[in-house]
N, C-alpha and C positions, 0 to 999 in steps of 0.2 A: 617483434618490437626491438628497438635499439636498446642494447644492454646498458649503455651509459652515454651521456651527452658530453662529448669532449670539446675542448676549445678548437682543436684541429678540425673536428667534424663540422662544427659551426662555421669555421672559416671556409671550408669547402662548399658547404651548402649555400652560404652567402655569395660565394664566387659564382656559382651556377646561376643564382638569381640575378646577380649584377650583370653577368655576361649576356643572359637572356637570348642567346642565339643558338641554343642546342650545342654547347661547347663539347669538344673532345676532352679527354683526360689531360692531354698535353696543354690545351688552352687553359684549363682550370689551374694546372700547375704553374704555368707562366704568369697567370694573374696573381695567384696566392703568393708566389715567391717574391714578387715585387713588394708586397706588404710585410711579409715575414720571411726574410732571406734564409733563415735556418731550417725551414720546413723541407723535408725530403720529398722526392718524387714518389717514392714508395708509400709514404704517409698519405699523400693526396690520392693516389690510386686506391689504396685500401679503404679510405674513407668514402670515396665515390661508390665503390662496390658495396660497402656496408649500408650507406644511405639508400642505395637502390634496393638492396635486400629488405630493408626496413620500410620500404614504400614511401620514403621521403623524396626520392628522385626516381625518374623513369629512365632506365638504361635502354638505349635504342641501338640494336645491332644493324649496322649498315654494311651490306655486301661490298667486299673489296675496299673497305675504308675503315677508319677507326670508329669504335663505338662512340655514340654521343649521349649526352645527359640532358634531361628535360626536367624543369621544375613543375611542369604540368603532369600530374601523375595519373589522371584518368586515361583509359585506353583511347588512343586517337591515332590518326595517320599523319604522315609527313611527306614533304616534297623537297627535292634537291635540284638546284639549278646545275646542270651539267657543264655550264660555262664558267660561272663565277664561284660556285660552291655554296651559295646561299642555301640554308636549310631551315624550313619553316613548318609550322603546324598546318594541317588541313582540317578544317572544321567540317567533318563529315561524320555521319552516324557510324559508330563502330559496328561492324557486321559480325556479330558473334555467331550468327547462323552458319557462317562459313565453317567454323570449327566443327560443328555437328556433321556437316556434309563430308568434310575431309576425314573425320573420325569413322564414319560409316564406310567410306570408300577404301580406307587404308587399315582399319581395325586398330589404329593408334589412339591412345588417350591424349587428345589435343589439349595443351595447356594455354594456348593463345597463339596469336600471330602478329607479325610486324610487317607492315607494308610501307615501303618508301617509294613514292612516285618519282619519276625522273622527267625532267623537262628543261625548258629555258625560260627564265624569269622575264617579266615584262621589261625590266631595265636593260637586260642583255639583248632582248628582241629589238628594242628601240635603238640601241647603239650599233647593231650589226645586221645589215640587210640579209646576210647569209641565212640567219635563223628565220627571218620573215618568210623566205622562200620555202622553208620546210613545213610551214603551217598549212 
């Protein structure tokens, strides 16, 4: 549980909710600093991590990219457009059974998994014939 509710923490949480596009820490900082110019980048980053640890935000590790933050905290999957960078939720049942299979195969104690699907969104597909030919 979060030890204390700070003004900065609430600002950061509100920013993630307002941005609603799975923002990076940098996105959140750029949003918050417009409203509160004296807030430091370190304060924003620390609060994002604290809010994630407390279960108020979901921290999404994205390979070869910055972590993203989600206001939807139940376990779910994501998809990223490899053309425009759009990052969205995928409403698909979370497959917790995979954790057990990997645990048995590796003898690891699996704590969970993150899956980010990669593709090209419908907007980019309709704008660019190159992507249509790859389908």
